[in-house]
C-alpha positions in Angstrom: -66.2 -16.3 46.5 -63.2 -14.9 48.0 -61.4 -12.9 45.2 -58.6 -11.4 47.0 -57.1 -10.6 50.6 -55.5 -7.9 52.2 -54.1 -8.0 55.5 -50.7 -9.1 57.4 -48.7 -12.0 57.4 -49.4 -14.0 61.2 -47.5 -17.1 60.5 -45.9 -19.3 58.0 -46.2 -23.1 58.3 -45.4 -25.0 55.1 -46.6 -24.0 52.1 -49.3 -21.8 54.0 -49.2 -18.5 55.4 -52.0 -17.3 57.9 -53.5 -13.8 56.8 -55.0 -11.7 59.4 -57.5 -9.7 57.4 -59.7 -7.4 60.2 -59.1 -9.9 63.2 -59.8 -12.8 61.4 -57.1 -15.3 60.3 -57.5 -16.7 56.8 -54.9 -19.9 56.1 -54.0 -19.6 52.3 -52.4 -22.2 50.4 -49.0 -20.7 48.2 -46.6 -21.0 45.9 -43.4 -19.5 47.0 -43.3 -19.8 50.7 -40.3 -17.7 50.9 -41.7 -14.8 49.3 -43.5 -14.4 52.8 -42.3 -13.6 56.2 -44.3 -12.8 59.7 -45.6 -9.1 59.6 -45.8 -8.1 56.3 -48.3 -6.8 54.6 -49.5 -8.4 51.4 -52.2 -8.5 48.9 -53.0 -12.2 47.7 -55.5 -12.8 44.5 -57.3 -15.8 45.7 -58.8 -19.1 44.5 -61.4 -20.8 46.5 -61.1 -24.7 46.1 -64.6 -26.4 47.7 -64.7 -30.5 47.6 -66.8 -32.8 49.2 -64.2 -33.9 51.8 -62.2 -30.4 51.7 -61.8 -26.6 51.6 -58.9 -24.4 51.3 -57.6 -21.1 49.6 -54.9 -20.5 46.8 -53.2 -17.5 46.9 -51.4 -15.9 44.3 -49.0 -12.7 44.2 -50.2 -11.6 41.1 -53.0 -12.1 38.5 -50.5 -13.7 35.4 -49.8 -16.4 38.5 -53.6 -17.0 39.1 -54.4 -17.2 35.2 -51.6 -19.4 34.8 -53.1 -21.7 37.5 -56.4 -21.9 36.6 -55.2 -22.8 33.0 -53.2 -25.7 34.4 -55.7 -26.9 37.1 -58.3 -27.6 33.6 -55.1 -30.1 32.4 -56.8 -33.5 32.8 -54.7 -35.2 36.0 -53.7 -32.1 37.6 -55.4 -30.8 40.5 -55.1 -27.2 42.8 -52.2 -29.1 45.1 -50.0 -30.6 42.5 -50.3 -27.2 40.4 -49.0 -25.2 43.4 -46.6 -27.6 44.2 -45.3 -27.2 40.6 -45.2 -23.7 40.4 -43.7 -23.5 43.8 -40.4 -25.0 41.5 -40.5 -22.5 38.7 -41.8 -19.0 37.9 -44.8 -18.2 35.6 -42.3 -17.2 32.8 -40.7 -21.0 33.0 -43.9 -22.4 32.8 -44.9 -20.5 29.5 -41.5 -21.0 28.0 -41.4 -24.6 28.2 -45.1 -24.7 26.5 -44.2 -22.5 23.9 -40.9 -24.5 23.2 -42.2 -28.0 23.6 -40.2 -28.6 26.6 -41.2 -31.4 28.2 -38.2 -32.2 30.1 -38.8 -29.0 31.9 -42.6 -29.6 32.9 -41.2 -33.1 34.0 -38.8 -31.7 36.3 -41.4 -29.9 38.5 -42.8 -31.8 41.4 -45.9 -33.8 40.9 -45.5 -33.5 37.3 -44.6 -36.7 35.2 -43.6 -37.6 31.2 -47.6 -37.9 30.6 -48.9 -34.8 32.3 -45.9 -32.7 30.9 -47.2 -33.9 27.7 -50.5 -33.0 27.9 -49.8 -29.4 29.5 -48.2 -28.9 26.2 -51.1 -30.2 24.1 -54.1 -28.4 26.0 -52.4 -24.9 26.7 -50.1 -24.3 23.7 -52.4 -21.6 22.3 -54.2 -20.5 25.2 -50.9 -19.4 27.3 -48.7 -18.9 25.0 -50.3 -16.9 22.0 -48.2 -19.5 19.8 -48.5 -22.9 18.2 -44.3 -22.9 18.0 -42.4 -25.8 16.3 -44.0 -28.7 18.3 -40.2 -30.6 17.6 -38.0 -28.6 18.5 -36.8 -30.2 21.6 -37.4 -33.8 20.5 -35.1 -33.0 17.7 -32.3 -31.8 19.8 -33.2 -35.0 21.9 -32.4 -37.1 18.9 -29.3 -35.5 17.9 -27.9 -35.7 21.5 -28.8 -39.3 21.4 -27.2 -40.2 18.3 -24.1 -38.1 19.4 -23.6 -41.2 22.3 -25.2 -39.3 25.0 -27.7 -41.3 27.5 -31.6 -40.7 27.6 -31.3 -39.2 31.7 -28.2 -37.0 30.9 -30.1 -35.8 28.4 -33.3 -35.1 30.2 -31.6 -33.8 33.2 -29.7 -31.3 30.4 -32.9 -30.3 28.6 -34.6 -29.8 32.0 -33.0 -26.6 32.7 -32.9 -25.2 29.0 -35.8 -23.4 28.4 -36.0 -20.9 25.3 -39.0 -19.6 23.9 -37.8 -18.9 20.3 -34.8 -20.6 19.8 -33.7 -22.7 16.7 -32.9 -26.4 17.4 -29.0 -25.4 16.7 -28.9 -23.4 19.3 -30.5 -25.4 21.5 -28.3 -28.4 20.7 -25.3 -25.7 21.1 -26.2 -24.7 24.8 -27.5 -28.7 25.7 -23.7 -29.9 24.4 -22.0 -27.3 26.7 -23.2 -28.1 29.3 -23.4 -31.7 28.8 -19.8 -31.4 28.4 -18.8 -29.9 31.6 
């Protein structure tokens, strides 16, 4: 198993970087390709994916990012490529906050994550990644309140996906959502 790589970026291609480690080039799938420049010295923690029909490395800039990745790939229906794609659209803290605050709308906006997967992520990882159980109905409560005020479901989902407050009360989330919906 390859635990980490330290070397120079030879090239970037799509969502992968080629890392030169003592004259051997390793192709590594990463979440934020814009963080890597050709010629840059990098250190990446890695996860080796070995399947019957493919084999590849996934790279992480921190152990924290790797921990979140490893937790997410345990969720039914989420594979390494889906998870790394989702992480490319957010941050580790963004994922943790969404899980802690039961923000399904935020997770649904991530590439490859639908409503069912978002709910499953929260159900499976609530205590593991956040260390808290939280109030499971905060965002549902705000959604219902906004619906009663006459806002459409799609507009509510779009706004709630931009709010990611871990310990906010429903009233605070409602206030933020109303300000965004009235713009």
